[in-house]
C-alpha positions in Angstrom: -23.0 -18.3 -18.3 -22.4 -15.7 -20.9 -24.9 -12.8 -20.5 -25.2 -11.8 -24.0 -27.7 -10.9 -26.8 -27.5 -10.9 -30.6 -26.9 -7.1 -30.5 -23.6 -5.6 -30.9 -22.3 -3.0 -28.6 -20.0 -0.3 -30.3 -17.6 -0.5 -27.6 -16.2 -3.9 -26.3 -15.8 -2.8 -22.8 -19.6 -2.4 -22.0 -22.7 -3.9 -21.7 -25.1 -1.2 -23.0 -28.7 -0.8 -22.1 -31.2 1.1 -24.2 -34.7 1.5 -22.4 -35.3 -1.8 -20.6 -33.3 -3.9 -23.3 -30.0 -5.4 -22.3 -27.3 -5.5 -25.0 -24.5 -8.0 -25.5 -20.9 -7.8 -24.4 -18.6 -8.3 -27.2 -15.9 -10.4 -25.8 -12.3 -11.3 -26.9 -11.0 -13.9 -24.7 -13.0 -16.7 -26.1 -11.8 -16.5 -29.6 -8.9 -14.0 -29.6 -11.3 -11.6 -31.7 -14.2 -9.4 -31.0 -16.9 -11.5 -31.1 -20.9 -11.5 -29.6 -20.6 -13.7 -26.5 -24.2 -14.6 -27.3 -23.0 -16.6 -30.5 -19.9 -18.3 -28.9 -20.3 -22.2 -27.8 -18.7 -21.3 -24.4 -19.6 -20.1 -21.0 -17.9 -16.2 -20.7 -19.2 -13.5 -18.6 -18.1 -9.9 -18.2 -18.0 -7.5 -15.2 -18.3 -4.0 -16.9 -16.8 -0.8 -15.5 -19.8 0.2 -13.8 -20.1 -3.2 -11.8 -16.4 -3.0 -10.9 -16.3 0.5 -9.9 -19.7 1.9 -8.6 -19.5 2.1 -4.8 -16.6 -0.1 -4.5 -13.0 0.2 -2.9 -11.4 -0.8 -6.3 -8.7 -2.7 -4.9 -9.7 -6.5 -5.1 -11.3 -8.6 -8.0 -13.5 -9.9 -5.5 -15.5 -6.8 -5.0 -17.3 -7.8 -8.3 -16.5 -11.4 -9.1 -19.3 -12.9 -7.2 -21.9 -12.1 -9.8 -19.8 -14.7 -12.1 -21.3 -18.1 -11.8 -18.5 -20.9 -11.4 -16.1 -18.4 -10.0 -14.9 -18.0 -6.5 -12.5 -15.0 -5.3 -12.6 -14.6 -1.6 -11.2 -11.6 -0.1 -8.6 -13.2 2.2 -8.1 -10.1 4.2 -4.5 -10.8 4.4 -2.6 -8.1 2.6 0.5 -10.1 2.4 -1.2 -12.6 0.2 -2.6 -12.3 -3.2 -6.1 -13.2 -3.9 -6.5 -17.0 -4.9 -9.0 -17.4 -7.9 -11.3 -20.9 -8.4 -12.8 -21.5 -11.6 -15.0 -24.7 -11.5 -12.8 -25.8 -8.6 -9.6 -25.4 -10.3 -7.2 -23.2 -8.1 -8.8 -24.2 -4.7 -5.5 -25.8 -3.4 -3.6 -22.4 -3.8 -2.2 -21.2 -0.5 -0.9 -17.9 -2.1 -1.5 -16.4 -5.5 -3.4 -18.2 -8.6 -2.7 -21.6 -9.8 -4.8 -23.4 -12.2 -6.4 -20.3 -13.8 -4.9 -18.1 -16.6 -4.6 -14.1 -16.0 -4.4 -11.8 -18.7 -4.1 -8.0 -18.7 -4.7 -6.4 -22.0 -3.7 -9.5 -23.7 -0.6 -9.6 -22.1 0.0 -12.6 -19.7 0.1 -12.4 -15.9 0.4 -15.9 -15.4 4.2 -17.1 -15.5 5.2 -20.1 -17.5 5.3 -22.3 -14.4 1.6 -21.7 -14.0 1.7 -19.0 -10.9 0.1 -15.7 -11.3 -1.0 -12.5 -9.1 -3.9 -10.2 -9.6 -2.3 -7.1 -7.5 -1.3 -5.4 -10.6 -4.9 -5.2 -12.0 -6.0 -1.7 -12.3 -9.8 -1.3 -11.5 -9.8 2.4 -12.0 -9.0 2.2 -15.4 -10.6 -1.3 -16.2 -13.3 -1.2 -19.0 -14.2 -4.6 -18.2 -13.1 -8.3 -16.9 -13.9 -11.3 -18.9 -14.1 -14.4 -17.2 -14.1 -17.8 -19.5 -14.9 -21.3 -18.1 -14.5 -24.7 -19.6 -13.0 -26.7 -22.4 -12.0 -23.3 -24.5 -9.8 -22.1 -21.7 -7.3 -24.8 -22.7 -6.3 -23.0 -25.8 -4.2 -20.6 -23.6 -1.9 -23.2 -22.5 -0.6 -24.4 -19.1 -2.6 -23.9 -15.9 -5.8 -23.2 -17.8 -8.7 -24.4 -15.9 -10.2 -20.8 -16.8 -9.1 -17.4 -17.9 -9.5 -14.1 -16.4 -8.5 -11.1 -18.3 -8.6 -7.4 -17.5 -9.1 -4.7 -20.2 -8.1 -1.1 -19.9 -10.2 1.8 -21.4 -9.0 3.7 -24.1 -8.4 7.5 -23.5 -11.5 9.9 -23.6 -12.2 11.9 -26.5 -11.8 15.2 -24.4 -9.0 15.7 -21.8 -10.4 14.6 -18.4 -9.1 14.7 -15.1 -10.5 12.6 -12.4 -9.7 11.7 -8.7 -11.5 10.2 -5.8 -11.0 9.7 -2.2 -12.5 6.6 0.1 -12.6 6.1 3.6 -13.7 3.2 5.7 -13.3 0.9 8.8 -10.0 -0.2 10.1 -8.5 3.2 9.1 -8.8 2.2 5.6 -8.2 5.1 2.9 -7.4 5.1 -0.7 -6.7 7.9 -3.1 -6.8 7.8 -6.9 -6.0 10.3 -9.7 -6.4 9.7 -13.4 -6.0 11.8 -16.5 -6.7 11.0 -20.0 -6.9 12.6 -23.5 -7.1 11.8 -27.3 -5.4 13.6 -30.1 -4.8 12.8 -33.7 -3.9 9.4 -34.4 -3.3 8.5 -30.3 -5.2 8.6 -27.2 -4.0 7.6 -23.5 -4.9 7.1 -19.9 -2.8 7.0 -16.8 -3.7 6.2 -13.2 -2.1 6.7 -10.0 -3.5 5.3 -6.7 -2.5 4.6 -3.0 -4.1 2.1 -0.5 -3.7 2.1 3.2 -5.3 0.0 6.1 -5.2 -1.3 9.5 -6.7 -4.5 8.5 -9.6 -6.3 10.6 -7.2 -8.5 12.3 -3.8 -7.8 14.3 -0.7 -8.1 12.1 -2.6 -6.7 9.0 -1.3 -3.5 8.4 -1.0 -2.7 4.5 0.2 -0.3 2.1 -0.1 -0.8 -1.9 0.8 2.2 -4.3 0.3 1.6 -8.1 0.8 3.3 -11.1 -0.8 2.3 -14.5 -1.1 3.8 -18.1 -2.0 2.8 -21.6 -1.4 4.5 -24.9 -2.7 3.8 -28.3 -1.2 4.9 -31.6 -3.0 4.8 -34.9 -1.0 4.9 -38.0 -3.5 5.2 -40.8 -6.6 2.9 -40.9 -4.4 -0.2 -40.9 -2.1 -0.2 -38.3 -2.5 0.3 -34.2 0.1 0.1 -31.7 -0.9 -0.1 -27.8 1.5 0.2 -25.1 0.5 -0.7 -21.3 2.9 -0.1 -18.5 2.2 -1.0 -14.7 4.0 -0.5 -11.4 3.4 -1.6 -8.0 5.0 -0.9 -4.6 3.8 -3.2 -1.5 6.4 -2.5 1.3 6.2 -4.5 4.3 2.6 -5.6 4.3 2.0 -7.7 7.4 0.7 -11.3 7.5 -1.4 -12.4 10.1 -1.5 -15.9 8.6 -4.4 -18.5 9.4 -5.8 -19.5 12.7 -6.8 -22.8 14.0 -10.3 -23.8 15.2 -10.0 -22.8 19.0 -8.0 -19.6 17.9 -10.9 -18.8 15.6 -13.4 -19.3 18.5 -11.4 -17.6 21.2 -10.7 -14.4 19.1 -11.2 -13.9 15.4 -9.2 -10.8 15.2 -5.9 -12.2 16.8 -3.2 -12.9 14.3 -1.8 -16.6 13.8 0.7 -18.5 15.8 4.1 -16.9 15.5 2.8 -14.0 13.2 3.8 -11.3 15.8 6.7 -13.0 17.3 8.5 -13.6 13.8 6.8 -10.3 12.7 5.5 -12.1 9.5 5.1 -9.6 6.4 5.6 -9.6 2.6 7.1 -6.6 0.7 7.0 -6.8 -3.1 7.4 -4.5 -6.2 6.5 -5.2 -9.7 7.2 -3.3 -13.1 6.0 -4.3 -16.7 5.6 -2.9 -19.9 3.9 -4.6 -22.9 3.1 -3.3 -26.6 0.7 -4.9 -29.0 1.0 -4.1 -32.7 -1.9 -4.9 -35.1 -1.4 -4.4 -38.7 -4.4 -5.4 -41.5 -2.7 -6.5 -44.5 -6.2 -6.9 -46.6 -9.8 -6.8 -45.4 -9.6 -10.3 -44.4 -6.1 -10.9 -43.1 -4.6 -9.2 -39.7 -1.3 -9.9 -38.0 -0.7 -9.1 -34.2 2.7 -9.0 -32.5 3.0 -8.6 -28.7 5.9 -8.2 -26.6 6.5 -7.7 -22.7 9.1 -7.6 -20.2 8.9 -7.0 -16.4 10.8 -7.1 -13.2 9.2 -8.6 -9.6 10.7 -8.7 -6.2 9.1 -10.5 -3.2 10.5 -10.7 0.3 8.7 -12.8 2.7 9.3 -13.4 6.4 7.7 -16.5 7.7 6.9 -18.1 10.8 9.4 -21.4 10.9 10.6 -22.1 14.1 14.2 -21.4 15.1 14.6 -25.2 15.4 13.4 -25.8 11.8 15.5 -23.2 10.4 18.7 -24.8 12.0 18.5 -27.4 8.8 20.0 -26.4 5.8 17.7 -28.1 3.9 14.6 -25.9 5.2 15.9 -23.1 3.3 15.4 -20.8 6.3 12.5 -18.5 7.2 13.0 -15.4 4.9 12.3 -16.0 1.2 13.2 -13.8 -1.4 12.7 -13.7 -5.2 14.2 -11.3 -7.6 12.4 -12.1 -11.1 12.8 -11.0 -14.6 10.3 -12.2 -17.1 9.2 -11.6 -20.7 7.8 -13.3 -23.8 6.4 -12.8 -27.2 3.0 -13.7 -29.2 2.6 -13.7 -32.9 -0.7 -14.5 -34.5 -2.4 -14.2 -37.9 -5.9 -14.0 -38.2 -7.9 -14.5 -41.4 -11.4 -14.3 -42.3 -13.2 -15.6 -45.4 -16.3 -17.3 -46.9 -17.0 -21.0 -48.5 -20.1 -20.3 -50.7 -22.5 -18.1 -48.4 -20.5 -19.6 -45.1 -18.5 -17.3 -43.3 -15.2 -18.6 -41.6 -12.2 -17.4 -39.4 -9.1 -19.0 -37.9 -6.1 -17.6 -36.2 -2.7 -19.4 -36.0 0.2 -18.2 -33.9 2.9 -19.0 -31.6 4.3 -17.6 -28.2 7.2 -18.1 -26.2 7.5 -16.8 -22.6 10.4 -17.1 -19.9 10.8 -16.5 -16.4 14.3 -16.4 -14.2 14.1 -16.4 -10.3 16.9 -15.4 -8.1 15.5 -17.1 -5.2 17.3 -16.9 -1.8 16.4 -18.2 1.8 17.7 -16.6 4.9 17.3 -17.3 8.8 14.5 -15.2 10.2 16.3 -14.4 13.4 19.8 -13.2 14.6 21.9 -14.6 17.6 25.1 -13.8 19.3 26.0 -17.4 18.8 27.1 -19.2 15.5 24.2 -20.9 14.4 25.9 -24.5 14.9 26.6 -23.6 18.5 22.9 -22.8 19.3 21.6 -25.3 22.0 18.5 -27.6 20.9 15.1 -26.1 21.4 16.1 -22.4 22.0 13.5 -20.1 19.9 12.7 -16.3 19.9 13.5 -14.2 22.6 16.2 -16.6 24.1 18.0 -14.1 26.6 21.0 -16.2 27.0 21.7 -16.7 23.0 20.1 -13.2 22.3 17.8 -14.5 19.6 15.9 -12.0 18.1 13.3 -12.9 15.5 11.8 -11.0 12.6 15.0 -9.8 11.2 17.0 -11.3 8.3 19.8 -13.6 9.4 22.4 -16.0 7.6 21.9 -17.3 4.1 20.1 -20.9 4.1 19.3 -20.9 0.3 20.6 -19.7 -3.0 19.4 -20.9 -6.4 18.2 -19.9 -9.9 14.9 -21.3 -10.9 14.0 -20.7 -14.9 10.9 -21.8 -16.4 10.1 -21.4 -20.2 7.1 -22.3 -22.4 7.1 -22.4 -26.2 3.5 -22.9 -27.6 2.0 -23.0 -30.9 -1.8 -22.9 -31.6 -4.7 -23.0 -34.2 -8.2 -21.7 -33.3 -11.2 -21.3 -35.8 -14.7 -21.4 -36.5 -17.2 -21.8 -39.6 -20.8 -21.4 -40.2 -22.2 -24.5 -41.5 -25.6 -22.9 -42.0 -27.3 -19.7 -40.8 -28.0 -21.6 -37.6 -25.1 -23.9 -36.9 -21.6 -23.0 -36.1 -18.7 -25.1 -35.6 -15.8 -23.7 -33.4 -12.4 -25.4 -32.4 -8.8 -25.4 -31.9 -5.4 -27.0 -31.0 -2.5 -26.1 -28.9 0.5 -27.6 -28.4 2.8 -26.7 -25.1 5.9 -27.3 -24.0 7.2 -26.3 -20.7 10.7 -26.4 -19.2 11.8 -26.1 -15.8 15.3 -25.7 -14.7 17.1 -25.4 -11.0 20.6 -24.2 -10.5 21.7 -24.8 -7.1 23.9 -22.3 -5.8 24.0 -23.1 -2.2 26.2 -26.5 -2.2 28.1 -27.0 1.0 28.6 -29.4 3.8 26.2 -28.2 6.6 27.3 -28.7 10.3 27.1 -32.1 11.7 23.4 -31.6 13.3 22.3 -31.2 9.8 24.0 -33.5 7.3 24.9 -32.6 4.1 23.8 -30.0 1.7 24.2 -31.6 -1.8 23.7 -30.1 -5.3 20.0 -29.7 -5.8 20.1 -28.6 -9.3 17.8 -30.6 -11.7 15.6 -29.9 -14.8 12.5 -31.5 -16.5 10.3 -30.8 -19.5 6.6 -31.2 -19.9 4.9 -31.5 -23.4 1.3 -31.5 -24.2 -1.1 -31.0 -26.8 -4.7 -30.0 -25.9 -7.6 -29.9 -28.6 -11.0 -28.4 -28.2 -14.2 -28.5 -30.5 -17.7 -26.8 -29.7 -20.8 -26.3 -31.6 -23.7 -23.6 -31.5 -27.2 -24.0 -32.7 -29.3 -21.1 -33.2 -32.9 -22.1 -32.8 -34.2 -18.7 -33.1 -33.0 -15.1 -32.5 -33.6 -15.6 -28.8 -32.2 -19.2 -28.1 -29.0 -20.5 -28.5 -27.9 -24.4 -27.6 -24.2 -25.1 -27.6 -21.8 -27.8 -26.5 -18.2 -28.4 -26.1 -15.3 -30.8 -25.4 -11.8 -30.6 -24.9 -8.6 -31.5 -23.0 -6.3 -29.4 -20.8 -3.3 -29.3 -18.4 -1.7 -28.0 -15.4 2.1 -28.1 -14.7 3.3 -28.1 -11.0 4.7 -24.8 -10.3 8.3 -24.2 -8.8 6.9 -23.7 -5.5 5.1 -27.0 -5.9 8.3 -28.9 -7.1 10.7 -27.3 -4.4 10.8 -30.1 -1.9 10.0 -33.8 -2.0 9.3 -36.4 0.7 13.0 -37.6 1.1 16.0 -36.1 0.1 16.7 -32.7 -1.4 16.2 -31.3 -5.0 13.3 -30.7 -7.1 10.4 -33.0 -6.7 10.9 -34.4 -10.4 8.3 -37.2 -9.8 5.6 -34.5 -9.7 3.3 -34.9 -12.8 1.2 -32.2 -14.7 -2.4 -32.7 -14.0 -4.5 -33.6 -17.3 -8.2 -33.0 -17.6 -11.1 -33.8 -20.1 -13.9 -31.2 -20.0 -17.1 -31.4 -21.3 -19.9 -28.7 -21.3 -23.3 -27.8 -22.7 -25.6 -25.1 -22.1 -28.3 -22.7 -23.4 -28.3 -19.0 -23.8 -31.8 -17.2 -23.9 -33.6 -14.1 -23.9 -36.7 -14.2 -22.2 -39.0 -11.4 -23.4 -37.2 -8.4 -24.2 -35.1 -7.6 -21.1 -34.3 -10.7 -19.4 -31.3 -12.7 -20.0 -31.2 -16.5 -19.0 -28.1 -18.7 -19.3 -27.6 -22.2 -17.7 -24.6 -24.8 -18.3 -23.7 -28.4 -17.1 -20.4 -29.5 -17.1 -18.2 -32.5 -16.3 -14.5 -32.5 -15.7 -12.4 -35.6 -15.3 -8.8 -35.2 -14.0 -5.8 -37.5 -13.9 -3.0 -36.9 -11.5 -4.5 -34.0 -9.6 -1.9 -32.3 -7.5 -2.4 -31.9 -3.9 -0.5 -31.2 -0.5 1.0 -34.6 0.8 3.1 -33.3 3.9 4.2 -30.2 5.7 7.3 -29.9 8.2 9.5 -27.2 9.2 8.2 -24.5 6.4 8.5 -27.3 3.7 5.4 -28.2 1.9 5.6 -31.4 -0.4 3.0 -31.9 -3.1 1.9 -35.1 -4.9 -0.4 -36.7 -7.6 -3.7 -38.2 -6.9 -4.6 -40.6 -9.7 -8.0 -39.4 -10.4 -10.8 -36.7 -9.7 -14.0 -35.5 -10.9 -15.8 -32.2 -10.9 -19.5 -31.9 -12.4 -21.9 -29.3 -11.8 -24.3 -26.5 -13.0 -24.0 -22.6 -13.6 -27.1 -20.3 -14.0 -27.6 -16.8 -14.1 -30.8 -14.2 -14.7 -30.5 -10.8 -15.5 -33.5 -8.7 -15.8 -33.9 -5.1 -16.3 -37.2 -3.4 -15.6 -38.8 -0.2 -16.4 -38.1 2.7 -13.9 -34.5 2.1 -13.4 -35.0 -1.2 -11.8 -32.9 -4.2 -12.3 -32.4 -7.7 -10.6 -29.6 -10.3 -11.1 -29.0 -13.8 -9.8 -26.3 -16.1 -10.2 -26.2 -19.7 -8.8 -23.3 -22.5 -9.0 -23.4 -26.0 -8.0 -20.1 -27.9 -8.1 -19.4 -31.5 -7.0 -15.9 -31.9 -6.8 -14.3 -35.2 -5.2 -11.3 -37.3 -5.9 -12.2 -40.5 -7.5 -9.1 -42.6 -6.3 -7.6 -43.6 -2.8 -4.4 -42.0 -1.6 -2.4 -41.2 1.3 -1.4 -38.0 2.9 -0.2 -36.7 6.2 -2.9 -35.7 9.1 -2.7 -32.3 10.5 0.0 -31.9 13.1 -1.0 -31.8 16.9 1.4 -29.9 19.3 4.4 -31.6 19.9 3.9 -34.3 17.0 6.7 -34.9 14.7 6.7 -35.0 11.0 5.2 -37.9 9.2 6.7 -40.4 7.1 4.4 -40.8 4.1 5.9 -44.0 3.1 5.4 -45.5 6.6 2.1 -47.5 7.2 -0.5 -45.5 8.9 -0.3 -47.8 12.1 3.1 -46.3 12.8 1.3 -43.0 13.5 -2.0 -44.0 15.0 -4.9 -42.4 13.5 -7.5 -42.1 16.1 -6.6 -38.7 17.4 -7.0 -35.8 14.5 -4.1 -34.0 16.4 -1.7 -36.8 15.5 0.5 -36.2 12.4 1.0 -39.5 10.5 0.6 -41.2 7.3 -3.5 -41.3 6.8 -5.2 -43.0 3.9 -7.8 -40.8 1.9 -10.7 -42.7 0.3 -12.0 -42.3 -3.1 -15.2 -39.9 -2.8 -13.6 -37.5 -0.5 -14.4 -33.8 -1.3 -11.6 -31.9 -2.9 -11.0 -29.1 0.2 -11.7 -25.6 -0.5 -14.6 -26.0 -3.4 -18.1 -24.8 -2.5 -20.9 -27.3 -3.5 -23.4 -24.3 -3.6 -22.6 -20.6 -4.4 -25.3 -18.0 -4.7 -25.3 -14.1 -5.8 -28.1 -12.0 -5.9 -28.7 -8.3 -6.4 -31.5 -5.7 -7.0 -30.5 -2.4 -7.9 -32.4 0.7 -8.5 -31.2 4.0 -10.3 -33.4 7.3 -10.5 -31.8 9.5 -13.2 -33.8 12.7 -12.5 -31.9 13.3 -9.0 -28.8 11.1 -10.0 -29.6 8.6 -7.1 -28.5 4.8 -7.0 -29.0 1.9 -4.7 -28.4 -1.6 -4.6 -29.0 -4.3 -2.0 -26.5 -7.3 -2.5 -26.4 -10.8 -1.0 -24.0 -13.6 -1.1 -24.4 -17.4 0.1 -21.5 -20.0 0.2 -22.0 -23.4 1.4 -19.5 -25.0 3.7 -16.1 -26.2 2.5 -13.9 -28.6 4.0 -10.4 -27.5 4.8 -8.6 -30.9 4.6 -9.1 -34.4 2.8 -11.5 -35.6 5.6 -14.5 -34.0 7.2 -13.2 -34.6 10.7 -10.4 -32.3 10.2 -12.6 -29.5 9.9 -14.7 -27.3 7.7 -15.7 -23.7 7.6 -19.2 -23.1 7.9 -21.6 -21.8 5.1 -23.1 -18.4 5.6 -25.1 -15.7 3.7 -24.0 -12.3 3.9 -25.4 -8.9 2.7 -24.2 -5.5 1.6 -25.8 -2.0 0.8 -24.6 0.6 -1.6 -26.2 4.0 -2.1 -24.9 7.2 -4.0 -25.5 10.4 -5.7 -24.3 11.7 -8.9 -24.1 15.4 -10.1 -23.3 17.0 -13.3 -22.5 20.4 -13.2 -21.0 22.0 -16.7 -17.9 20.5 -17.2 -17.9 18.8 -13.9 -19.0 15.4 -12.6 -19.3 14.4 -8.9 -20.1 11.2 -7.2 -20.8 10.4 -3.6 -21.2 6.7 -2.2 -21.6 4.8 0.8 -21.2 1.2 1.0 -21.9 -1.2 4.1 -20.4 -4.5 4.0 -21.8 -7.7 6.1 -24.8 -5.5 6.8 -26.0 -8.2 9.5 -22.5 -8.4 11.1 -22.5 -12.1 10.4 -19.3 -14.1 11.9 -17.9 -16.3 9.0 -14.9 -17.6 7.5 -14.0 -15.4 4.5 -11.2 -18.0 3.2 -9.4 -21.2 3.9 -5.9 -22.4 3.7 -6.3 -25.6 2.2 -4.7 -28.4 3.6 -2.7 -26.4 5.9 -1.2 -29.4 8.1 -0.1 -27.2 11.0 -4.3 -26.6 11.4 -4.2 -23.1 10.7 -6.8 -23.1 8.2 -9.1 -20.2 8.8 -9.0 -16.7 7.6 -11.9 -14.9 9.3 -14.0 -12.2 7.4 -14.4 -8.9 9.2 -17.8 -8.1 10.9 -19.9 -5.0 9.7 -17.8 -2.3 8.1 -18.4 0.6 5.8 -16.8 2.8 3.0 -17.6 6.4 2.3 -16.2 7.8 -1.0 -16.1 11.0 -3.0 -15.2 10.9 -6.6 -14.9 14.0 -9.2 -13.9 14.5 -12.9 -13.5 17.7 -15.1 -13.7 17.6 -18.7 -11.2 20.6 -20.3 
């Protein structure tokens, strides 16, 4: 629920507090213009700078996102894989990165045209806030908009300020950060550099991540502003412990998954991006905004694909590399006006985005024999054939993937009276995928031929949204909205099909109809209460169909349904005491029958999804085979209940602050049937405490944080529908952080 009151904050980055009154955050993501979230007919929440940074490591969004109802961002404790984000169950299927949810940084898309995004470049040291938009209005951001997450960088400080921090923790974790910001006549800027190292909780989990982020604003008079934001990421040789199966989890939760150390599974990535936004106010009622951005990203991943599977040209090897160029533009006009005494505003615009991936696949081994002469059944460490795994071998895949989108949108609102406001919008999106195969050859006899896998497909969709808010009085608002959204498959999801080679052009976009109603209320003068009910009906839900030899094939399920409730209560009391509670209920299930492959057992062969289930007896869960799934099955990876609670206290006279946090998730199924397993529900607690001192121009802060206070064994994240059965990514036991921060104003 939105946490807001009808009191405007003078800085959109913060939720200010005056005595025991909680002020409203001003948000941008809901309507693309700054508005009080209390007056918007949608669910939108903000985590402010204090919640993101105070007593935190400042590496992952998962550190502060638990306080947002309807949002699940679990720390995977896997440095090679980006965070997966769920909003109302969208994004649950993602094995890596973010799907089904749109990401933005300072108004610049971090989600590619194919719908895939990453949060690794989000800079939390300089973040002023993160906005989380749920529900129908997210559809106005286009493809893959089950929800929207947007981070905003703070402006440069009024005085020259140098700040830095050092954090140490369990598992040889360390992080150093340095920032500098200033303001001048018509400009301000802030720059941050940070580095993060950790051995990780599990084996094969070493990580290193270095980032540089900066923002500069120029003001050309009263009517024109230019903002430039640049980000760089370097993340070399981050090890991948992969998932564990149920037996491995029980035996030793710290171990790496099967083949991880044998194949030295790891990921190296780098990312550089720059974007600029120009705002010009032509008249007091008319503003034009133009945004442009460009970036490059490189990714190299070593996978644990058996040597036997890599023998097949159609599999693409065991080392995947991507060299990506991406960029885009957005042009928007916003007009404010009045009809009689009733105010209105609207924005109309268009945007174009493009990504091009040079994608290659190599063998994840070398040998003293030609590949076609290797005997069947050999694997890593075979002495006779000198097979060495974990090193890049021969080329097995070479293609260029290009995705573009061209969208037009209209969004606006009108006050029909002092108590009733109508909002709505319309967006038309056209997304095109093109694959140019550059690896076309006759493979050796054992693999058959490797035909031209080039292909292209275009998806087009128009998504309307409408909403209304009724202001019962100054303290209570009722709202409702409805809309449609869509989500195309990503290039990764279209990469393979069940039979033959080439893009899976039969895979269709998922289309959803979303409905929401809620209440935003002030109880007394210091408690905010928000509640929302929602229902989502989806056609052509995208799910895993089968996996074999490093290939994952996706399919559409005819229909699914998500319905639930989100609630939050935020209270600020006298004497520095504050309490917060967020609860979410989500019932996410398939509403039609479909067929998928069962998890693979040791020694089992890949299933033929088109064969009747009787050809692969379904009696034993370990058997691979075509397996019917009935309507009513839960969407795996979703949580029926999630709860977050926090009690905090600040004692200003001595600069002391402390908080006790608790988080609870119900169990989640790892695949399409309960008998394939589940990650059990859990309740974990954390404590943080610290001191702040101000001495002349200096400001110091020291903090301690203890995670998993009662040393609970639980699964922090699951790899949904991993048909190899390696679903589980265990969370660490009790662990600690110790940090020291300092800043100096010149």
